[in-house]
Backbone as CSV, one residue per row, in Angstrom:
resi,resn,N_x,N_y,N_z,CA_x,CA_y,CA_z,C_x,C_y,C_z
1,UNK,-1.138,-16.170,-29.642,-1.613,-15.573,-28.397,-2.867,-16.279,-27.861
2,UNK,-3.649,-16.887,-28.766,-4.862,-17.556,-28.321,-4.554,-18.735,-27.409
3,UNK,-3.356,-19.321,-27.600,-2.989,-20.478,-26.778,-2.786,-20.078,-25.308
4,UNK,-2.420,-18.817,-25.093,-2.156,-18.345,-23.738,-3.387,-17.709,-23.088
5,UNK,-4.473,-17.621,-23.843,-5.675,-16.965,-23.304,-6.232,-17.714,-22.106
6,UNK,-6.126,-19.034,-22.130,-6.662,-19.821,-21.021,-5.905,-19.577,-19.717
7,UNK,-4.667,-19.115,-19.834,-3.882,-18.849,-18.626,-4.434,-17.656,-17.850
8,UNK,-5.234,-16.817,-18.506,-5.803,-15.650,-17.825,-7.053,-15.993,-17.012
9,UNK,-7.622,-17.167,-17.224,-8.868,-17.527,-16.539,-8.729,-17.522,-15.014
10,UNK,-7.656,-18.097,-14.447,-7.533,-18.039,-12.974,-7.473,-16.613,-12.438
11,UNK,-6.810,-15.712,-13.169,-6.722,-14.324,-12.719,-8.072,-13.618,-12.826
12,UNK,-8.823,-13.941,-13.891,-10.163,-13.367,-14.027,-11.070,-13.836,-12.894
13,UNK,-10.988,-15.136,-12.573,-11.790,-15.682,-11.475,-11.391,-15.055,-10.147
14,UNK,-10.082,-14.907,-9.925,-9.601,-14.289,-8.693,-10.066,-12.845,-8.584
15,UNK,-9.994,-12.094,-9.683,-10.421,-10.695,-9.683,-11.920,-10.594,-9.409
16,UNK,-12.677,-11.522,-9.978,-14.122,-11.502,-9.766,-14.463,-11.755,-8.301
17,UNK,-13.785,-12.716,-7.687,-14.077,-13.072,-6.294,-13.578,-12.013,-5.314
18,UNK,-12.417,-11.450,-5.569,-11.795,-10.546,-4.611,-12.083,-9.073,-4.862
19,UNK,-12.535,-8.721,-6.058,-12.781,-7.309,-6.372,-14.249,-7.074,-6.741
20,UNK,-14.731,-7.792,-7.743,-16.077,-7.529,-8.247,-17.149,-7.876,-7.217
21,UNK,-17.068,-9.069,-6.636,-18.100,-9.500,-5.677,-18.156,-8.580,-4.449
22,UNK,-17.022,-8.237,-3.803,-17.100,-7.301,-2.665,-17.688,-5.945,-3.047
23,UNK,-17.349,-5.429,-4.241,-17.908,-4.140,-4.660,-19.419,-4.232,-4.874
24,UNK,-19.869,-5.326,-5.427,-21.314,-5.515,-5.619,-22.026,-5.580,-4.273
25,UNK,-21.437,-6.288,-3.308,-22.043,-6.386,-1.982,-22.079,-5.024,-1.291
26,UNK,-20.995,-4.240,-1.434,-20.968,-2.895,-0.838,-22.062,-2.029,-1.452
27,UNK,-22.194,-2.072,-2.782,-23.237,-1.296,-3.446,-24.624,-1.748,-3.017
28,UNK,-24.797,-3.063,-2.834,-26.092,-3.596,-2.417,-26.447,-3.123,-1.002
29,UNK,-25.474,-3.178,-0.089,-25.709,-2.683,1.266,-25.985,-1.193,1.271
30,UNK,-25.280,-0.443,0.426,-25.405,1.014,0.438,-26.798,1.484,0.024
31,UNK,-27.443,0.737,-0.860,-28.735,1.176,-1.398,-29.915,0.422,-0.794
32,UNK,-29.693,-0.301,0.311,-30.785,-1.034,0.941,-30.849,-0.694,2.417
33,UNK,-31.961,-1.055,3.039,-32.141,-0.833,4.467,-31.583,-2.025,5.234
34,UNK,-31.380,-1.833,6.520,-30.833,-2.904,7.352,-31.890,-3.969,7.613
35,UNK,-31.450,-5.178,7.917,-32.355,-6.272,8.239,-33.049,-6.881,7.050
36,UNK,-32.489,-6.709,5.842,-33.110,-7.269,4.633,-32.743,-8.723,4.445
37,UNK,-33.611,-9.423,3.766,-33.299,-10.741,3.261,-33.126,-10.640,1.755
38,UNK,-32.502,-11.665,1.171,-32.212,-11.622,-0.255,-33.497,-11.499,-1.093
39,UNK,-34.558,-12.156,-0.648,-35.807,-12.149,-1.414,-36.623,-10.884,-1.209
40,UNK,-36.366,-10.158,-0.131,-37.175,-8.963,0.179,-36.247,-7.775,0.425
41,UNK,-35.600,-7.298,-0.619,-34.706,-6.146,-0.510,-35.504,-4.855,-0.583
42,UNK,-35.248,-3.961,0.351,-35.899,-2.657,0.372,-34.859,-1.594,0.022
43,UNK,-34.967,-1.049,-1.180,-33.987,-0.070,-1.630,-34.324,1.309,-1.069
44,UNK,-33.265,2.070,-0.769,-33.435,3.391,-0.173,-32.193,4.241,-0.431
45,UNK,-32.384,5.564,-0.343,-31.274,6.516,-0.443,-30.982,7.182,0.905
46,UNK,-31.619,6.667,1.957,-31.444,7.265,3.276,-29.998,7.168,3.765
47,UNK,-29.298,6.115,3.366,-27.910,5.966,3.808,-27.030,7.097,3.269
48,UNK,-27.307,7.540,2.048,-26.539,8.643,1.473,-27.014,9.983,2.015
49,UNK,-28.318,10.086,2.302,-28.831,11.324,2.882,-28.254,11.575,4.273
50,UNK,-27.953,10.497,4.974,-27.391,10.611,6.324,-25.990,11.224,6.300
51,UNK,-25.293,11.074,5.170,-23.919,11.572,5.076,-23.863,13.089,5.173
52,UNK,-24.918,13.783,4.718,-24.887,15.251,4.703,-25.263,15.859,6.055
53,UNK,-25.438,15.030,7.061,-25.665,15.568,8.405,-24.402,16.281,8.889
54,UNK,-24.541,17.373,9.674,-23.372,18.168,10.085,-22.258,17.366,10.726
55,UNK,-22.620,16.375,11.528,-21.591,15.578,12.213,-20.676,14.887,11.216
56,UNK,-21.264,14.291,10.199,-20.467,13.553,9.229,-19.794,14.478,8.224
57,UNK,-20.417,15.607,7.932,-19.764,16.586,7.066,-18.496,17.128,7.729
58,UNK,-18.527,17.285,9.045,-17.322,17.724,9.769,-16.208,16.686,9.662
59,UNK,-16.590,15.403,9.687,-15.594,14.335,9.536,-14.946,14.416,8.157
60,UNK,-15.778,14.618,7.126,-15.242,14.721,5.768,-14.328,15.939,5.637
61,UNK,-14.746,17.070,6.205,-13.939,18.279,6.121,-12.613,18.103,6.863
62,UNK,-12.658,17.483,8.032,-11.439,17.224,8.805,-10.505,16.298,8.035
63,UNK,-11.067,15.292,7.378,-10.261,14.344,6.623,-9.575,15.033,5.442
64,UNK,-10.323,15.860,4.724,-9.757,16.571,3.569,-8.668,17.530,4.027
65,UNK,-8.911,18.239,5.115,-7.928,19.208,5.614,-6.636,18.504,6.026
66,UNK,-6.759,17.413,6.777,-5.577,16.667,7.198,-4.866,16.052,6.000
67,UNK,-5.641,15.608,5.010,-5.044,15.025,3.817,-4.272,16.049,3.012
68,UNK,-4.816,17.261,2.881,-4.129,18.314,2.125,-2.835,18.714,2.822
69,UNK,-2.891,18.889,4.152,-1.683,19.264,4.907,-0.614,18.189,4.768
70,UNK,-1.011,16.924,4.911,-0.054,15.821,4.781,0.553,15.780,3.385
71,UNK,-0.265,15.980,2.365,0.220,15.946,0.987,1.205,17.068,0.721
72,UNK,0.898,18.269,1.198,1.796,19.416,0.976,3.135,19.189,1.666
73,UNK,3.105,18.699,2.902,4.367,18.448,3.625,5.181,17.368,2.917
74,UNK,4.516,16.302,2.482,5.228,15.227,1.771,5.833,15.749,0.477
75,UNK,5.136,16.651,-0.214,5.656,17.209,-1.462,6.864,18.100,-1.198
76,UNK,6.766,18.960,-0.175,7.861,19.875,0.153,9.106,19.108,0.583
77,UNK,8.911,18.041,1.342,10.049,17.243,1.822,10.505,16.249,0.751
78,UNK,9.556,15.637,0.045,9.877,14.546,-0.865,10.495,14.987,-2.177
79,UNK,10.080,16.143,-2.694,10.615,16.560,-3.991,12.129,16.797,-3.940
80,UNK,12.655,17.567,-2.978,14.120,17.738,-2.923,14.859,16.411,-2.745
81,UNK,14.308,15.510,-1.920,14.957,14.213,-1.732,14.976,13.419,-3.031
82,UNK,13.842,13.409,-3.753,13.784,12.699,-5.026,14.745,13.316,-6.035
83,UNK,14.867,14.635,-6.029,15.774,15.321,-6.968,17.232,14.989,-6.646
84,UNK,17.566,14.980,-5.356,18.943,14.646,-4.957,19.281,13.209,-5.345
85,UNK,18.331,12.292,-5.129,18.566,10.890,-5.480,18.744,10.751,-6.992
86,UNK,17.926,11.469,-7.771,17.996,11.375,-9.230,19.307,11.926,-9.784
87,UNK,19.982,12.807,-9.029,21.249,13.391,-9.478,22.438,12.477,-9.201
88,UNK,22.241,11.434,-8.415,23.331,10.524,-8.072,23.557,9.495,-9.182
89,UNK,24.676,8.771,-9.078,24.955,7.696,-10.022,23.896,6.602,-9.884
90,UNK,23.720,5.806,-10.938,22.645,4.813,-10.958,22.767,3.801,-9.833
91,UNK,24.005,3.340,-9.569,24.165,2.349,-8.499,23.876,2.945,-7.134
92,UNK,24.188,4.231,-6.969,23.881,4.913,-5.710,22.375,5.155,-5.590
93,UNK,21.741,5.475,-6.715,20.290,5.683,-6.710,19.557,4.448,-6.198
94,UNK,20.008,3.276,-6.649,19.373,2.038,-6.202,19.444,1.860,-4.696
95,UNK,20.591,2.179,-4.118,20.749,2.048,-2.668,19.897,3.059,-1.927
96,UNK,19.834,4.292,-2.450,19.035,5.334,-1.782,17.545,5.033,-1.868
97,UNK,17.089,4.563,-3.022,15.681,4.177,-3.149,15.361,2.999,-2.242
98,UNK,16.321,2.097,-2.102,16.135,0.987,-1.153,15.973,1.524,0.261
99,UNK,16.783,2.531,0.612,16.656,3.137,1.930,15.308,3.803,2.147
100,UNK,14.747,4.348,1.049,13.426,4.986,1.144,12.319,3.951,1.335
101,UNK,12.465,2.819,0.657,11.404,1.812,0.686,11.489,0.854,1.863
102,UNK,12.659,0.737,2.498,12.805,-0.199,3.614,11.767,0.027,4.715
103,UNK,11.484,1.281,5.128,10.461,1.457,6.177,9.099,0.879,5.821
104,UNK,8.779,0.833,4.506,7.478,0.282,4.121,7.417,-1.230,4.270
105,UNK,8.568,-1.876,4.466,8.571,-3.326,4.697,8.055,-3.669,6.086
106,UNK,8.104,-2.682,6.978,7.637,-2.888,8.350,6.152,-2.562,8.417
107,UNK,5.410,-3.353,9.106,3.972,-3.148,9.226,3.655,-1.747,9.734
108,UNK,2.638,-1.119,9.138,2.273,0.248,9.521,1.893,0.337,10.994
109,UNK,1.276,-0.703,11.515,0.878,-0.712,12.913,2.101,-0.611,13.822
110,UNK,3.169,-1.346,13.482,4.393,-1.301,14.283,5.046,0.082,14.202
111,UNK,5.056,0.657,12.999,5.641,1.993,12.851,4.866,3.031,13.648
112,UNK,3.550,2.884,13.676,2.731,3.830,14.421,2.941,3.685,15.925
113,UNK,3.060,2.439,16.406,3.365,2.220,17.821,4.729,2.808,18.185
114,UNK,5.674,2.744,17.251,6.995,3.327,17.499,6.884,4.836,17.707
115,UNK,6.066,5.495,16.895,5.864,6.935,17.071,5.145,7.253,18.373
116,UNK,4.267,6.364,18.817,3.603,6.571,20.114,4.632,6.606,21.237
117,UNK,5.610,5.695,21.177,6.664,5.677,22.205,7.564,6.892,22.100
118,UNK,7.850,7.342,20.883,8.731,8.499,20.700,8.074,9.788,21.176
119,UNK,6.753,9.932,20.923,6.055,11.187,21.223,5.385,11.201,22.593
120,UNK,5.480,10.114,23.340,4.847,10.058,24.661,5.435,11.118,25.599
121,UNK,4.727,11.396,26.679,5.169,12.434,27.622,6.567,12.158,28.163
122,UNK,6.906,10.888,28.330,8.243,10.533,28.812,9.036,9.804,27.715
123,UNK,8.701,10.115,26.471,9.374,9.473,25.359,10.691,10.153,25.011
124,UNK,11.324,9.625,23.962,12.649,10.099,23.565,12.607,11.560,23.137
125,UNK,11.584,11.941,22.374,11.507,13.321,21.871,11.393,14.318,23.021
126,UNK,10.542,14.019,24.002,10.390,14.929,25.134,11.626,14.934,26.017
127,UNK,12.311,13.820,26.102,13.560,13.797,26.873,14.615,14.712,26.240
128,UNK,14.689,14.669,24.905,15.639,15.545,24.202,15.248,17.004,24.365
129,UNK,13.952,17.278,24.216,13.494,18.659,24.390,13.733,19.148,25.806
130,UNK,13.566,18.245,26.788,13.818,18.623,28.173,15.270,18.995,28.413
131,UNK,16.193,18.247,27.795,17.614,18.556,27.945,17.982,19.869,27.282
132,UNK,17.236,20.223,26.238,17.489,21.493,25.550,16.738,22.653,26.187
133,UNK,15.970,22.365,27.223,15.197,23.397,27.901,13.954,23.818,27.157
134,UNK,13.445,22.961,26.244,12.283,23.299,25.428,11.056,22.468,25.794
135,UNK,11.176,21.616,26.763,10.054,20.727,27.084,9.878,20.574,28.563
136,UNK,9.051,19.606,28.956,8.339,18.672,28.077,7.111,19.297,27.428
137,UNK,6.744,18.764,26.251,5.577,19.237,25.517,4.564,18.105,25.377
138,UNK,3.320,18.479,25.243,2.254,17.493,25.026,2.127,17.258,23.530
139,UNK,2.819,16.243,23.038,2.877,15.989,21.593,1.863,14.956,21.135
140,UNK,1.456,14.068,22.029,0.518,13.015,21.649,-0.910,13.535,21.599
141,UNK,-1.717,12.849,20.767,-3.145,13.145,20.628,-3.387,14.572,20.157
142,UNK,-2.586,15.024,19.218,-2.730,16.362,18.632,-2.693,16.244,17.116
143,UNK,-3.021,17.371,16.436,-2.883,17.399,14.977,-1.445,17.097,14.569
144,UNK,-0.499,17.603,15.372,0.918,17.399,15.061,1.274,15.921,15.020
145,UNK,0.839,15.158,16.017,1.190,13.740,16.074,0.551,12.955,14.939
146,UNK,-0.701,13.277,14.618,-1.395,12.564,13.545,-0.748,12.862,12.197
147,UNK,-0.489,14.143,11.928,0.119,14.525,10.654,1.529,13.966,10.542
148,UNK,2.286,14.013,11.644,3.643,13.473,11.631,3.628,11.981,11.303
149,UNK,2.709,11.256,11.903,2.604,9.823,11.628,2.249,9.547,10.181
150,UNK,1.326,10.333,9.613,0.938,10.123,8.218,2.062,10.511,7.272
151,UNK,2.766,11.599,7.555,3.873,12.021,6.691,4.964,10.948,6.649
152,UNK,5.333,10.444,7.810,6.404,9.432,7.865,5.991,8.122,7.213
153,UNK,4.722,7.782,7.259,4.257,6.536,6.656,4.065,6.657,5.148
154,UNK,3.655,7.832,4.676,3.292,7.986,3.277,4.342,8.725,2.445
155,UNK,5.399,9.231,3.069,6.435,9.958,2.335,7.058,9.144,1.206
156,UNK,7.353,7.844,1.384,7.918,7.074,0.259,7.040,7.065,-0.984
157,UNK,5.718,7.154,-0.797,4.809,7.133,-1.936,4.812,8.461,-2.698
158,UNK,5.438,9.476,-2.126,5.660,10.736,-2.828,7.025,10.746,-3.508
159,UNK,8.019,10.214,-2.820,9.386,10.258,-3.339,9.548,9.382,-4.573
160,UNK,9.039,8.173,-4.535,9.295,7.204,-5.606,8.715,7.639,-6.955
161,UNK,7.443,8.102,-7.048,6.956,8.545,-8.365,7.723,9.759,-8.899
162,UNK,8.061,10.697,-8.017,8.809,11.865,-8.470,10.199,11.452,-8.962
163,UNK,10.835,10.557,-8.215,12.164,10.082,-8.634,12.082,9.366,-9.981
164,UNK,11.027,8.601,-10.199,10.871,7.894,-11.471,10.792,8.882,-12.632
165,UNK,10.030,9.966,-12.459,9.920,10.977,-13.513,11.239,11.704,-13.731
166,UNK,11.915,12.037,-12.642,13.183,12.766,-12.751,14.283,11.901,-13.366
167,UNK,14.296,10.624,-13.031,15.340,9.744,-13.558,15.170,9.482,-15.057
168,UNK,13.942,9.602,-15.563,13.685,9.401,-16.988,13.850,10.682,-17.798
169,UNK,14.122,11.791,-17.123,14.205,13.079,-17.790,15.446,13.148,-18.693
170,UNK,15.308,13.781,-19.845,16.416,13.964,-20.769,17.278,15.129,-20.278
171,UNK,18.461,14.828,-19.760,19.316,15.862,-19.177,19.900,16.810,-20.223
172,UNK,19.825,16.419,-21.495,20.298,17.329,-22.544,19.423,18.570,-22.629
173,UNK,18.167,18.460,-22.204,17.288,19.633,-22.192,17.768,20.660,-21.174
174,UNK,18.281,20.177,-20.046,18.816,21.087,-19.029,20.067,21.787,-19.562
175,UNK,20.928,21.033,-20.215,22.127,21.633,-20.793,21.773,22.643,-21.860
176,UNK,20.747,22.335,-22.663,20.312,23.273,-23.697,19.755,24.557,-23.084
177,UNK,19.042,24.419,-21.968,18.491,25.606,-21.298,19.601,26.518,-20.799
178,UNK,20.639,25.916,-20.210,21.777,26.711,-19.750,22.513,27.357,-20.922
179,UNK,22.634,26.632,-22.032,23.313,27.186,-23.208,22.555,28.373,-23.794
180,UNK,21.225,28.351,-23.630,20.407,29.449,-24.149,20.293,30.617,-23.173
181,UNK,20.993,30.537,-22.050,21.052,31.664,-21.126,20.105,31.598,-19.957
182,UNK,19.428,30.462,-19.729,18.502,30.339,-18.597,19.293,30.176,-17.309
183,UNK,18.810,30.815,-16.250,19.439,30.658,-14.942,18.869,29.420,-14.254
184,UNK,19.431,29.004,-13.112,18.949,27.779,-12.448,17.461,27.804,-12.105
185,UNK,16.960,28.971,-11.684,15.541,29.050,-11.327,14.663,28.848,-12.556
186,UNK,15.013,29.507,-13.663,14.244,29.355,-14.893,14.323,27.934,-15.428
187,UNK,15.506,27.337,-15.330,15.668,25.952,-15.779,14.800,25.001,-14.977
188,UNK,14.733,25.226,-13.660,13.905,24.363,-12.815,12.424,24.529,-13.160
189,UNK,11.985,25.770,-13.336,10.557,26.012,-13.604,10.140,25.504,-14.976
190,UNK,10.958,25.750,-15.994,10.564,25.439,-17.366,10.864,23.996,-17.775
191,UNK,11.893,23.404,-17.190,12.316,22.082,-17.632,12.070,21.028,-16.555
192,UNK,12.772,21.163,-15.416,12.761,20.095,-14.405,11.371,19.888,-13.818
193,UNK,10.744,20.972,-13.372,9.429,20.839,-12.744,8.386,20.329,-13.734
194,UNK,8.435,20.834,-14.962,7.453,20.414,-15.956,7.630,18.945,-16.323
195,UNK,8.886,18.494,-16.458,9.129,17.111,-16.811,8.793,16.148,-15.666
196,UNK,8.874,16.635,-14.444,8.590,15.781,-13.290,7.130,15.863,-12.840
197,UNK,6.317,16.654,-13.546,4.928,16.845,-13.119,4.117,15.560,-13.073
198,UNK,4.296,14.592,-13.994,3.542,13.337,-13.841,3.817,12.640,-12.522
199,UNK,5.085,12.617,-12.095,5.409,12.009,-10.817,4.837,12.782,-9.652
200,UNK,4.848,14.113,-9.754,4.285,14.956,-8.694,2.791,14.690,-8.543
201,UNK,2.084,14.628,-9.665,0.636,14.389,-9.631,0.312,13.016,-9.063
202,UNK,1.050,12.003,-9.514,0.813,10.648,-9.002,1.133,10.553,-7.512
203,UNK,2.219,11.181,-7.086,2.573,11.161,-5.674,1.542,11.864,-4.816
204,UNK,1.101,13.038,-5.269,0.078,13.779,-4.512,-1.221,12.999,-4.431
205,UNK,-1.576,12.350,-5.528,-2.819,11.578,-5.539,-2.752,10.426,-4.549
206,UNK,-1.664,9.676,-4.566,-1.539,8.527,-3.670,-1.512,8.954,-2.208
207,UNK,-0.713,9.976,-1.892,-0.596,10.417,-0.498,-1.925,10.968,0.004
208,UNK,-2.602,11.768,-0.806,-3.868,12.364,-0.375,-4.926,11.292,-0.130
209,UNK,-5.053,10.352,-1.055,-6.085,9.330,-0.905,-5.802,8.417,0.283
210,UNK,-4.537,8.080,0.517,-4.202,7.260,1.677,-4.400,8.033,2.981
211,UNK,-4.158,9.341,2.942,-4.304,10.153,4.149,-5.753,10.267,4.597
212,UNK,-6.667,10.446,3.640,-8.066,10.636,4.024,-8.743,9.312,4.362
213,UNK,-8.154,8.182,3.931,-8.808,6.887,4.158,-8.161,6.065,5.267
214,UNK,-7.019,6.500,5.812,-6.368,5.726,6.857,-7.169,5.787,8.156
215,UNK,-7.073,4.746,8.964,-7.770,4.745,10.252,-6.862,4.324,11.407
216,UNK,-5.752,3.634,11.112,-4.858,3.196,12.189,-4.125,4.375,12.811
217,UNK,-3.559,5.233,11.970,-2.759,6.361,12.476,-3.596,7.327,13.290
218,UNK,-4.738,7.824,12.807,-5.539,8.732,13.638,-6.038,8.090,14.924
219,UNK,-6.330,6.785,14.852,-6.859,6.106,16.041,-5.817,5.990,17.135
220,UNK,-4.561,5.687,16.776,-3.514,5.486,17.771,-2.852,6.806,18.170
221,UNK,-2.418,7.581,17.190,-1.725,8.837,17.501,-2.691,9.959,17.868
222,UNK,-3.961,9.772,17.517,-4.960,10.783,17.891,-5.727,10.431,19.141
223,UNK,-5.435,9.264,19.726,-6.075,8.879,20.967,-7.558,8.611,20.842
224,UNK,-8.023,8.290,19.635,-9.443,8.009,19.445,-10.308,9.231,19.298
225,UNK,-9.727,10.436,19.445,-10.533,11.648,19.335,-10.470,12.253,17.938
226,UNK,-9.652,11.676,17.062,-9.571,12.132,15.688,-10.299,11.129,14.805
227,UNK,-11.476,11.494,14.340,-12.290,10.611,13.521,-12.213,11.099,12.080
228,UNK,-11.498,10.345,11.248,-11.443,10.644,9.825,-12.350,9.668,9.086
229,UNK,-12.378,9.759,7.770,-13.297,8.919,6.991,-13.023,7.441,7.250
230,UNK,-11.748,7.075,7.287,-11.405,5.675,7.534,-11.898,5.195,8.894
231,UNK,-11.751,6.051,9.923,-12.239,5.689,11.250,-13.760,5.572,11.282
232,UNK,-14.426,6.447,10.542,-15.885,6.419,10.498,-16.385,5.123,9.850
233,UNK,-15.747,4.718,8.771,-16.130,3.463,8.101,-15.867,2.280,9.023
234,UNK,-14.712,2.278,9.679,-14.375,1.184,10.595,-15.402,1.072,11.720
235,UNK,-15.761,2.206,12.303,-16.699,2.178,13.429,-18.079,1.691,12.996
236,UNK,-18.509,2.054,11.791,-19.820,1.630,11.320,-19.875,0.114,11.097
237,UNK,-18.787,-0.470,10.655,-18.766,-1.908,10.388,-18.504,-2.724,11.653
238,UNK,-17.622,-2.228,12.531,-17.170,-3.027,13.667,-17.906,-2.666,14.952
239,UNK,-17.988,-1.385,15.271,-18.554,-0.974,16.557,-20.059,-0.793,16.497
240,UNK,-20.534,0.019,15.552,-21.968,0.337,15.471,-22.758,-0.817,14.852
241,UNK,-22.167,-1.464,13.855,-22.867,-2.548,13.184,-23.804,-2.096,12.091
242,UNK,-23.694,-0.837,11.669,-24.534,-0.306,10.588,-23.782,-0.495,9.262
243,UNK,-23.861,-1.672,8.719,-23.133,-1.978,7.489,-23.666,-1.186,6.304
244,UNK,-24.946,-0.847,6.336,-25.539,-0.116,5.221,-24.963,1.298,5.120
245,UNK,-24.888,1.995,6.256,-24.317,3.334,6.242,-22.815,3.291,5.963
246,UNK,-22.131,2.307,6.545,-20.702,2.152,6.281,-20.430,1.875,4.809
247,UNK,-21.287,1.087,4.171,-21.129,0.803,2.748,-21.378,2.049,1.911
248,UNK,-22.344,2.866,2.328,-22.617,4.113,1.600,-21.406,5.044,1.633
249,UNK,-20.775,5.162,2.798,-19.578,6.007,2.909,-18.454,5.419,2.064
250,UNK,-18.288,4.106,2.103,-17.229,3.449,1.311,-17.452,3.666,-0.175
251,UNK,-18.707,3.563,-0.601,-19.014,3.760,-2.020,-18.759,5.205,-2.433
252,UNK,-19.106,6.136,-1.561,-18.840,7.545,-1.849,-17.347,7.821,-1.925
253,UNK,-16.586,7.223,-1.009,-15.137,7.399,-1.021,-14.537,6.810,-2.293
254,UNK,-15.044,5.657,-2.730,-14.552,5.058,-3.973,-14.849,5.959,-5.166
255,UNK,-16.038,6.587,-5.160,-16.382,7.512,-6.247,-15.457,8.719,-6.252
256,UNK,-15.150,9.240,-5.060,-14.222,10.381,-4.955,-12.843,9.999,-5.483
257,UNK,-12.387,8.803,-5.147,-11.079,8.340,-5.625,-11.056,8.252,-7.147
258,UNK,-12.121,7.714,-7.744,-12.183,7.607,-9.203,-12.206,8.976,-9.855
259,UNK,-12.922,9.921,-9.244,-12.979,11.280,-9.798,-11.602,11.938,-9.743
260,UNK,-10.918,11.788,-8.599,-9.571,12.347,-8.467,-8.636,11.744,-9.509
261,UNK,-8.706,10.436,-9.708,-7.848,9.779,-10.687,-8.132,10.287,-12.093
262,UNK,-9.410,10.517,-12.404,-9.777,11.029,-13.723,-9.253,12.443,-13.915
263,UNK,-9.399,13.280,-12.903,-8.929,14.666,-13.000,-7.412,14.705,-13.142
264,UNK,-6.715,13.914,-12.351,-5.257,13.877,-12.413,-4.785,13.373,-13.786
265,UNK,-5.501,12.425,-14.350,-5.124,11.911,-15.664,-5.268,12.986,-16.730
266,UNK,-6.334,13.796,-16.621,-6.521,14.878,-17.593,-5.447,15.935,-17.450
267,UNK,-5.102,16.264,-16.187,-4.042,17.248,-15.955,-2.713,16.737,-16.483
268,UNK,-2.458,15.466,-16.259,-1.207,14.854,-16.737,-1.145,14.888,-18.254
269,UNK,-2.285,14.626,-18.910,-2.326,14.649,-20.380,-2.064,16.054,-20.921
270,UNK,-2.617,17.068,-20.270,-2.400,18.452,-20.698,-0.939,18.860,-20.497
271,UNK,-0.338,18.390,-19.392,1.066,18.746,-19.120,1.994,18.149,-20.176
272,UNK,1.633,16.951,-20.653,2.470,16.305,-21.661,2.179,16.844,-23.052
């Protein structure tokens, strides 16, 4: 194995340049004041103190609320789909999973623009609603449009982990449960749901974290009036030019992600 150790050096160098160095720079910006030079760094906690201002706390609360709603909808829709796929033959499962993942091959920006055309006042959805006598409705720039866009973009990240857990499940346990007199509801609660919990936790974690950190979907489908954490970070770096405050928010978001991952790992360990 020592002969192959040198082959890891390019990957270590790449990881250092693309992961470690940017994180160090973000941390450096987060704990310093603006207009610093390398030789005269002024460290401060004002960037983090600014986060607790009511305006920014509302952004965090809005992001968490939208993330929770998106995660719940993805779970309610994704779990039955993953279960149905897992019940099919293996060759059919491959085709169905391919169908789930194909939308992710298309750039998220293009998918979001497609939803803008569908939900526009004279779009396809309103035309259908008009023919049914239910429209037209103002669907764009609402919570509905933003959540719909996030659900459609992030749903595959809920389905695939759950399907992976369900496909690895020992089906003899289900047969044993039925032999012991359990009804379908009891079998689902005691066997299927418990065995698929690692996939459920991983799916919820991925969807929630992507929902609170996205900025393209709220910006386009929300018409610029929906400012989530991702939009706030983007504006600080690009529009406002306050890299120090933007780095502080990014560092806080990274800490939240690590905490969520740690909590989910502990829950997963207890479930197993």
